[in-house]
N, C-alpha and C positions, 0 to 999 in steps of 0.2 A: 505495502499499500504505498504510494506517497505519499511526503510530508507535506501539510497543511504549513502554511507559510500566516502570520499575521500582515494581518489589510494591512500597516503599518511601518511597511521594515524598511519599505523603497523610502517612506520620506526620511525619516533615519539612515541612510546611506546617501542620500542626497543634502543630507544639512553637514553632514560629516564633509560628503565631498565640497560643497561649498565652503565653509569655511576653512577651506586650503588654497579655494582659486578666487577669493571676494575679490583681494585685491584687481584683481583681472576684471572683473568684473563690473569691477566702480570703474577703470579707465575706459574699459569700453564705452558704459556711458556715457560720460564723461566729452567724451572722442562725441560721441554723432549727435551731442546738443550741444559742440561748439560751434560757431556762428566765425568762422573764417573772413578777414580782411576783404574785399576788392584784390583779386588779379594776385592774392597769397597764397600759399601750399598751406593746406589743413594743419593743424602740428601734426606729432607724429608719435606712437604708442608712449616711446619710450619717452617723450618729453613730456607727454601730459603724467606720464606716471610721475617723471624727476620731479616732475614740480607739485604732484600732490604730494608727495614724501618729505622736499623739503619741506613746501610751508609748513605741513600740518604735521612731522613726521611718523611713526611705525600709530601708531593710533589712527591720522588722517586717512591715512588708506582703508583702514576699514570700518568706515565711517557708514552706519546704513546695515551692521551686521545683525543688530538683531532683526530688523524686518529680513536680509536674506531668509534667516533663520524658519520665520514667521512665514516666508513664501514657501520655505521647502515642507516648513510640516502642514502644509493648506496642499499650495501648485502638486508637488514632485507627490505627495503620499494621495490623493486623489489620483495621479494622472498616472499611476508606475499602480499601487495597488485594484485601479479596477482593468489594465490591461492582464494583470496575474491573474487575475477573476475573471474575465473573459475567456482569455487563452485557456484554463484551465474549466474553464464550462464547452470548450469544442476540443479539447483532449478529449471529450469522453467519448466522439464517435470516430474512434484514430486522431492521424497525426494532421491538423490544423493547417488550409495550402495558406500561402505566403499574400494573396488579397483578403483572406478571414485575419489574418492576422496586422494586413495592414489596415483595415479598418476598423478592427480595432483596436489600437491604436488611434488612430483619429479620436473615434465615440471617445475613448480615457481621453484621450488631451482635452477635448472641450470641453469633460469636465472638470479636470482640476481647472482648466486655466478661468472658467465662474471660482470652481470654491479661492482660485488662490489669485484671483482680483484684486482685493484690494491692500491686499500685500505687496502684490508686485509693482501698487502705485504709489507703498513708502517704500519700496526698493528704489526706486529711476529718480523720486523727487528728492531723495536721504542722498545718497548717492552725486547726484546731481546741483544738489542743494550750494554748494560751497563756490560754485563759475556764478553762480548768478546774482545781479545786481541787490544790497541791501532790503532792499526793498519788495521785492519780491521772491525772497525765499520763504520757505514753508516755518523749516526751524522747528524740525519735533525733535525731542530731546532723544527716546530711543520706539521701536515700532506699536508696542501697544497704546503710549500719549499720541502717537503718530494717528492711531486706528482711532481711538478714539477724536479725537481732532475731527478726522479726516470725517466717520458717524456725522458729529454734533454739524457741524460746518455746511457738508456739503451734501447728508442725508444717503437713501440708493444708491441714486442718481451719480454721487461722485463716486459713489465705492464701486459703481458698475462703466465707471471711466473710459472708455477702451479698451471693450468691450467686443466693441464693432471691429474688430483686430484680431479676437478671439482664434481666428483662422489660423493664427500664428502658434497655440499652444496647441493645436492638430498638427498644424505641420511639424510643430518638433518633433511630440510622440511617437508619430508617422514615422519622423527619419529617423529622430534616435531610436528613441524604444525598441521600438517595430525595429527598424534598419538591424540593429544591434543582433534581435535574431536570428534574420535572417541570414548576415553576415557571420552568425555563430553556426549556424547549420551547416551553411554553405563549404565552411574552411573547417570542420571537425572531422581529424583522419587524413587530412589531405597534409603533404609532404612539402615544407618548403622548398624550394630549389636555392641550388648550391651548400645549403647548410645541410641539406640533406636531415631535417628536423620532420617530423611527422606532432603533427599538432592534436593531442587530445583533451578532452574537458576537461583545462588544470588553470592557472595565470596567466603563459603565455596563450593560447588561446584568446581567455579574455582581455586580454591587451592589445590582441589587433586588432580581433574585432568593435573592441570599441571606442580605439581609435579612427577605424574607420565611418566608423557610425555617427565620431565628430564632426570628421571631415565632412560625411555629406548633410549631418545637419547641418551643417554652421552656412555651408551655402543654401542649401533651400528654405532657412531661415530668416537670412541677410536682409531683400526688401519688407516683410510681415514685423521684422525685428527694428530697425533703422520708424521705419512708419511708428508703430508704436511707444517706441522713446520720445519721440516728437510730439506725440498724442498726450503723452500722460505729463511733462515736462508742459504743456503752452498752458499759457494765462489767461487763455480766451476763451470761450467756448464754440471756438469753429468747425466742423465737422472733419475729419479722415478723412472726406473724402478733397474737400477745401485745401485742407493741409498738403493733402499729398500733390494738389492742382500745384500749390503753390509751391514749394519744394522744385517739383521736376521743372518748371518754368525757369526759377530761379541758376538750379542748379544742377540740371537736367538726371537725365536716370541712372549715372553714376553715383547718383545720394544713394539710390538703395538697397548699393553694396559699402557704403561707408563704415571702416570701422570693420569689415571682413578681417583682417588680420588679426584686431588683438582679440576680434567671437573666437575666430579660429585658437589661438595662442589661451583663449580662456576654456570656452566648450571644449579645446580636443581637451586638455588633463581633466577637467572638469567629467568627462564624460566615461574617460578610462576609470578614473577616482571611483563612478558613479558607480559604475557594473563589477567592477575587484570589492570595492565594499561590496556593496551587494550580491553578489554571491558568497562572502567571503562570512557573511551572516547567513546566513541559507543556509550557509556547511556549520556552522555554528548553529544554528536552529537545533541541524537534525540531527544532531549532535546530544543536545538538549533532551528533543525528543525524544532520542531511542531509547 
């Protein structure tokens, strides 16, 4: 009989991964929201990271960590837990097809996006606050006070801000969680050329599969990720479509892939850590349950 894993296990793995990669997430958000001067190149990832560290120190590059953890224990907990539950149900009638797994990942990602949207807003606002003019800052001291402030001042409508870009959550889960399973299945028992090493269900397989999934997810999600960030940091009530049209007119289509490199540098390690931690947590849970 297969081991039944707790629904929250994926949220714990995601929180562990986010704790390691949060400075990269902060850098990505700031790169996406910085408005470069006309005829000047946008700042590099290293420049933004270095400036954050010099101005605010070690503590500064972990600004918004509480929001990141709240996001993982809502968004990631639901998207991974729901996907694993759907996969388990689909597997009762034999091995599910790739289309079934991707569809399940999309649906689970949409549910996770709804559950984690308030925390997502807080994360983007808290990490991007320092580059805003003083009068436009939100000044949340931590995620819980920020959540209370968001609910009180903006209500349900404010907490749902950016849900129009929830397709990003569906894309992320399909391209990250769904593709991880597909890459893992495709690579299992395959031999790596030159090294003559056969891949088994081990750390090497988990690492390689998650690295491929992270690369795929970064590319697929970049347009929705940039747009979501701009919607959530906007101080106006402009619609998603208006923000998209304005950005396209001013910056051209390339703005949709703005920050791809820091996004990959953040999402690549994050995806590897997420699935390595998740696989180890499942292994540990199986040992405790046996």
